[in-house]
C-alpha positions, 0 to 999 in steps of 0.5 A: 852381825846380821843387818834387820833391816832392809832399805828400798829406794824409789821416788815419792809417787812409788812411796805413795804406792807402797805406804798409802796403798799397801802395795809392793810391785814386782818387776820383771827381772829380765828387763832390769839394769843387769842384761844377764839377770837369770842368764848368769847362773845358768852360764857359770853353773854350766862352767862348774859342771863341765869341770867335773866331766870327762871330754867325751861327756861334754856333748852329752852335757850341752844336749841335756841343758838345751833339752831341758832349758829349751823354754827358759828364755821365755820364763821370768821372775818378777822381784822388788829389790832391797838393800842392806845399805842405808843412806847410800850414795849409789842407791840414791843416784841409781834408784831414787831420781839421783837423791830427790826421791826417798829411802823406806827402811823395812823390818826385815823379819817382818818383810820375810814373813810377808814374803812367804805368805804371799808367795814372793819369799825374801831372798839375799842375792849371790855374787860369787864368781863361780859355782864350783862349790854348790851341791847342784853342780855335783849332783848335775855331773853325776846325772849327765855322766849316767846319761852319757854312759847309758848307766843302769839305771838311767836317771828317770824323766822326773829326776831330771826335771827336777834338778833342771826345776831347782836350777831355774828356780834359783837362777834369779837368785845370783847376779854378776859380781860387778853389782856386789855393791848393791848388797841386794835382797829380793822379794821374788816369785818363782819363774813358773805360773806366776799368775796363779801365785800372785794374780793377774799382771798389771801393766805400767804404760809409758810414753815409749814402753809397756812394763808388765808387773805384778802386786804384792799387797802388803795390807791384805798379807799383814792382816792374817799374820797379825802384823801391825802394818805401820811396824813394817816401816822402821824409817822414812829418809828423805833423799839428799836432794829432795824438794820434800820437807819433813813437815810436808811428808809428816802431814801427808802421813797424817792425812793418810792414817799413817800418822805413826810414821811421822816419828820416823821420818829423817833426813839423809846425811848423804852429800850427793851432789846433782849434776 
């Protein structure tokens, strides 16, 4: 049965930004914990395409990829990440300050509507070890064969661009299988023209780093969609090592005009030990 809830593990300060301010921050995927973000799909797809080519077509494949992906390393998608897993020890440890944070449970259907309207659609991450069965593999192999054999007619520049555009826009949705335990969904931007769709970027300044991000304003998107903002949140789970009590969190929600969430507070049952 398909999950109807998605979970976002974070700290209490970020919770304030999401619930009180109504902002989801979309971070640069190329700066996240997977060093192969966006590259993994390109690499695996090339392997799959090569299997469908003759040896004398390999050089054409490499040249075609190189010509059409020459600006790829300068592109990045921005995303907010969610998991299908509730009260998960690994997620608490990795994303919620080793269990000292909070997990926000989102209504998946409403989140998908918001993402679509806000130019950051909700997508499920794929953890496949190969791309052999993807339709784009066969399509790209046929395209390269025509280029290599100088077929008449040759694929148009527009057709080649369109195929590689689909390749690039799919790249944020594939991750190395070693991350499969995260069961991840993403609100994710297109790699192209991010400013056009999400507005001006913002910058988070740390002691040793500056991180670029974009904001998806949940409250602003909810209004025209007729979504009651509080309905977006199904549960607020306090982390297994958190110092915040349900009473304090309830008082906080009441003070920020989000009293409807007071009845949605729970405490983690995960026996995570802090080392």
